[in-house]
C-alpha positions, -999 to +999 in steps of 0.1 A: -446+300+421-419+287+397-433+252+399-468+265+392-456+285+362-438+254+348-468+232+353-491+257+337-467+260+307-465+222+303-503+219+305-508+246+279-482+229+257-500+196+260-533+212+251-518+230+221-499+199+207-528+176+213-552+196+191-563+178+160-548+192+128-572+191+099-557+184+065-569+201+034-591+178+014-571+158-012-579+163-048-586+128-062-574+139-096-541+151-082-510+140-101-489+137-069-500+101-062-495+091-098-460+106-098-451+086-067-464+054-082-445+061-115-413+068-095-418+036-075-424+016-106-394+031-123-372+024-093-385-012-091-378-016-128-343-002-125-336-026-095-350-055-115-327-047-145-297-043-122-304-077-105-307-094-139-275-078-150-257-088-118-270-124-122-254-127-156-219-113-147-190-135-135-185-134-097-147-130-093-146-125-055-141-154-032-152-147+004-135-179+016-101-171+001-071-165+024-064-131+009-031-125+029-018-159+016-029-151-019-013-116-019+020-130-005+020-156-034+013-128-059+042-107-045+066-137-050+053-142-085+054-104-093+091-103-084+098-132-108+077-117-136+086-080-130+049-070-127+029-049-104-001-061-085-036-047-093-060-054-064-096-047-072-114-045-038-151-051-036-175-080-037-199-100-057-227-079-042-214-048-059-227-042-095-200-017-103-173-042-091-188-068-114-191-044-143-155-033-140-142-069-140-164-077-170-153-045-188-116-054-184-120-090-193-140-083-225-120-053-238-090-068-255-069-036-253-074-033-216-070-070-209-037-070-228-024-041-207-033-059-175-020-093-186+014-078-196+019-055-166-001-067-136-012-097-115-049-090-111-065-099-078-100-095-064-099-087-027-133-096-012-152-072+011-186-086+021-205-096+052-191-131+048-155-118+049-145-082+053-107-089+053-103-061+079-066-068+086-057-066+049-078-035+043-062-019+074-027-024+058-038-002+030-056+025+050-091+011+045-096+028+010-131+013+006-142+034+036-130+065+018-139+058-018-165+031-018-163+000-041-147-010-062-114+006-052-081-003-066-049-009-046-017-010-066+014-027-053+048-028-068+066-062-073+079-060-037+044-056-023+048-019-015+016+001-020+022+027-048-013+040-055-050+039-045-075+046-072-111+054-067-133+040-094-160+067-098-135+089-118-133+060-143-170+057-149-189+068-179-227+064-180-236+030-166-202+016-172-165+027-175-146+049-200-121+028-220-098+058-223-098+066-186-092+030-176-065+027-202-048+058-188-051+046-153-036+012-162-008+027-182+001+052-155+011+024-130+028-002-151+063-013-138+078+006-167+061+039-159 
């Protein structure tokens, strides 16, 4: 009896779910399709502009670099120069990473703060080289905060701060005052 009930229930279910559902006739003058096309066109245009911008920006990340060797050399240099190390983690695929680098390099006030207080390094994270061992040493901050993310080391190579970048953003770029405050908060003298 149970088997018969189950079979009847399954058969009824199949009949119900196999019924053809008729859609309401579409209004050919409906704005829904036009809105979708406009959104797609706007999205495509935004992607095109981002690709053009990305193509023009310098590519500071080197997927082939031996990052551990580079960081060890920076630590030795930081001890001699009494500077901290500012590691910008990200990749050449990341528009926000490229924008930040360009912003710092082309804003004299920010560049001066960096040049006087930090050794600036771009730690690559990309399909070509994820630098997993190095990121693991710092708690994999990119997994938590996305990219770019900043890892600050003192002159001895001790991690002193992780900074997510979204709090430094302003519009489609970065806030000069927020970045300046971030840089000044972690100088060797602070």
